[in-house]
Backbone bond lengths (Angstrom), bond angles and torsions (degrees), N, CA, C in turn:
res aa  C-N    CA-C-N  psi(-1)  N-CA   C-N-CA  omega(-1)  CA-C   N-CA-C  phi
1 M - - - 1.493 - - 1.471 112.53 -
2 S 1.364 118.83 -20.04 1.436 118.76 -177.18 1.492 110.63 -69.27
3 T 1.334 118.14 -33.25 1.494 120.25 -178.03 1.538 108.17 -71.65
4 L 1.408 115.11 -34.22 1.455 114.46 -179.76 1.576 109.70 -69.57
5 S 1.342 117.75 -35.46 1.407 122.27 179.66 1.575 109.89 -68.17
6 N 1.309 116.35 -34.74 1.420 122.92 176.15 1.622 109.88 -62.62
7 I 1.378 113.79 -44.85 1.463 117.49 -178.80 1.566 107.19 -65.60
8 K 1.368 115.17 -42.45 1.465 117.33 -176.59 1.549 107.01 -64.10
9 S 1.351 123.54 -38.57 1.434 122.18 -178.74 1.491 111.01 -69.70
10 E 1.343 119.27 -32.87 1.443 124.69 177.44 1.467 110.10 -66.83
11 I 1.374 118.42 -42.42 1.433 120.99 175.74 1.529 111.87 -61.47
12 E 1.315 112.42 -45.63 1.532 117.16 -178.79 1.512 108.80 -61.10
13 S 1.360 120.22 -43.46 1.445 119.53 -179.98 1.472 112.06 -66.83
14 Y 1.366 119.61 -36.37 1.461 122.50 175.54 1.470 110.86 -65.04
15 K 1.279 118.18 -37.71 1.466 125.83 177.07 1.514 109.92 -58.00
16 T 1.293 119.23 -46.68 1.412 121.51 -179.35 1.530 113.78 -69.32
17 E 1.341 116.94 -27.93 1.443 120.77 -179.77 1.549 109.50 -80.58
18 S 1.347 119.48 -32.95 1.423 124.03 -176.23 1.550 109.72 -109.02
19 N 1.248 118.31 169.35 1.463 123.51 175.91 1.455 114.55 -92.56
20 L 1.320 118.23 26.88 1.458 123.04 -175.05 1.562 110.27 -106.13
21 T 1.373 112.98 156.05 1.450 120.03 175.27 1.489 107.41 -85.40
22 E 1.349 114.46 169.20 1.441 123.51 177.16 1.585 108.51 -59.63
23 L 1.290 113.89 -45.01 1.464 118.90 -176.71 1.562 111.48 -66.08
24 Q 1.284 118.53 -34.55 1.463 123.46 174.37 1.487 109.86 -64.98
25 I 1.246 116.78 -44.94 1.496 122.09 -179.48 1.509 107.57 -61.22
26 V 1.333 117.64 -48.01 1.445 120.47 -177.57 1.590 110.23 -65.02
27 E 1.228 116.23 -37.39 1.451 121.92 178.21 1.539 110.54 -65.40
28 K 1.289 120.36 -38.92 1.491 121.48 174.97 1.481 110.05 -69.35
29 L 1.329 121.81 -37.31 1.436 122.48 176.87 1.542 108.49 -64.78
30 K 1.245 118.94 -44.93 1.418 121.44 177.36 1.489 112.70 -55.63
31 D 1.262 117.96 -47.88 1.511 125.29 178.79 1.550 108.99 -58.49
32 Y 1.315 113.80 -46.58 1.475 121.03 -178.61 1.500 110.36 -59.55
33 Y 1.278 117.09 -49.98 1.487 119.16 -174.76 1.521 111.54 -74.74
34 F 1.341 118.10 -28.65 1.483 119.53 174.75 1.521 108.92 -69.45
35 N 1.305 119.55 -41.26 1.440 120.16 177.74 1.491 113.06 -67.21
36 K 1.317 118.96 -34.31 1.393 123.92 174.41 1.538 110.09 -63.27
37 Q 1.327 119.21 -43.68 1.476 122.87 178.47 1.478 108.10 -66.10
38 V 1.323 122.40 -41.20 1.448 125.11 -179.94 1.500 109.23 -62.54
39 N 1.318 120.25 -44.49 1.429 122.43 -178.22 1.554 111.63 -63.79
40 D 1.351 115.91 -37.12 1.449 120.53 176.39 1.467 112.45 -65.02
41 N 1.370 115.61 -42.83 1.446 118.42 179.00 1.505 110.07 -69.73
42 L 1.268 121.93 -35.94 1.435 125.48 -179.81 1.534 110.84 -62.17
43 K 1.299 119.56 -37.58 1.405 124.68 175.30 1.538 112.30 -58.43
44 L 1.351 111.39 -45.32 1.470 117.58 179.38 1.589 110.98 -68.80
45 Y 1.390 114.06 -35.47 1.461 117.47 178.13 1.506 110.37 -65.20
46 K 1.288 118.51 -40.01 1.509 120.80 -175.12 1.542 107.47 -68.43
47 K 1.311 118.46 -33.85 1.501 121.07 177.04 1.460 114.05 -76.33
48 G 1.365 117.34 -14.18 1.422 124.17 -178.91 1.489 113.99 80.93
49 K 1.279 116.81 21.87 1.429 124.09 178.83 1.554 117.12 -89.41
50 K 1.327 112.21 -12.03 1.440 117.99 -173.77 1.521 107.81 -140.66
51 K 1.306 118.10 137.74 1.517 122.61 -176.06 1.498 105.58 -92.99
52 V 1.339 115.47 162.20 1.408 124.27 178.52 1.565 109.04 -60.38
53 S 1.253 117.92 -47.31 1.498 121.80 -178.69 1.563 112.48 -55.39
54 D 1.359 113.14 -39.24 1.476 118.17 -178.64 1.530 108.87 -71.54
55 I 1.302 116.93 -36.60 1.415 121.16 -177.29 1.562 111.34 -69.68
56 T 1.333 113.67 -46.44 1.440 119.31 176.20 1.536 114.75 -59.84
57 K 1.340 115.70 -34.11 1.439 120.67 173.96 1.534 114.52 -67.50
58 D 1.308 114.40 -37.74 1.485 121.64 179.14 1.473 110.27 -71.06
59 L 1.358 120.20 -43.55 1.461 123.93 -176.32 1.537 111.45 -86.56
60 K 1.335 115.95 -11.39 1.459 119.50 -179.20 1.561 113.22 59.69
61 I 1.388 112.60 46.87 1.432 119.89 178.99 1.447 107.60 -131.94
62 S 1.334 118.54 165.26 1.499 122.10 -178.86 1.476 108.88 -81.19
63 P 1.365 115.82 155.97 1.441 117.68 176.98 1.578 112.97 -59.77
64 R 1.358 118.16 -28.56 1.420 121.48 179.77 1.533 111.07 -67.89
65 N 1.297 114.85 -37.18 1.437 119.01 175.89 1.493 113.68 -70.59
66 F 1.305 117.04 -31.89 1.491 123.41 176.38 1.537 107.36 -66.48
67 Y 1.329 119.18 -47.04 1.438 121.37 -177.94 1.548 109.62 -65.70
68 A 1.360 116.13 -30.50 1.485 119.93 177.26 1.532 109.72 -65.21
69 I 1.392 113.68 -40.36 1.473 117.88 177.17 1.525 109.50 -62.85
70 L 1.341 116.88 -41.58 1.464 119.65 -176.80 1.506 106.31 -62.71
71 E 1.338 120.88 -45.81 1.479 121.58 -176.38 1.561 109.36 -65.51
72 K 1.362 114.61 -37.28 1.434 115.38 179.34 1.533 114.22 -64.55
73 K 1.325 115.59 -34.29 1.400 121.22 -179.42 1.530 113.18 -90.94
74 K 1.350 114.48 2.05 1.458 123.70 175.80 1.552 110.04 59.35
75 I 1.362 115.33 51.88 1.434 120.11 177.87 1.548 104.52 -110.09
76 E 1.366 113.40 133.43 1.456 116.71 -178.27 1.549 110.80 -69.01
77 H 1.270 114.27 144.87 1.463 121.24 175.86 1.563 106.55 -157.77
78 K 1.308 111.67 163.19 1.471 117.50 -174.19 1.551 107.98 -80.26
79 K 1.288 117.39 134.58 1.472 120.54 -179.75 1.540 106.10 -106.90
80 Y 1.284 112.81 131.02 1.492 118.90 176.62 1.466 108.92 -105.14
81 N 1.407 113.25 123.60 1.499 118.20 -177.17 1.479 107.19 -100.22
82 T 1.340 118.45 104.47 1.449 124.32 -174.57 1.590 109.17 -95.39
83 S 1.286 118.86 -5.38 1.478 118.82 -173.81 1.518 111.21 -82.12
84 N 1.344 119.70 -21.91 1.404 124.66 -174.52 1.572 113.93 -99.59
85 K 1.274 116.62 17.27 1.486 120.13 -178.19 1.555 108.62 -68.22
86 E 1.299 116.30 140.63 1.494 122.65 178.68 1.478 104.15 -121.45
87 A 1.378 118.01 134.73 1.479 120.25 -178.25 1.544 109.37 -94.84
């Protein structure tokens, strides 16, 4: 519990220094650590050591969101065109 109280006190001190609420601070931290985890997984994806399905399970996002991240960061990936299928 001492580490949790340390974190709470750090957030309180940061709150007094900035004009942000506690929830805004926590949201920024959440975004920061999510992006950090995404970047770590993208490095493994580029090397071919991790598959899309494993990454989406780890990040708890849909494959569509993952491909959107890849396009946003301009990383090459295989595109599957399902609209032109003929039976």
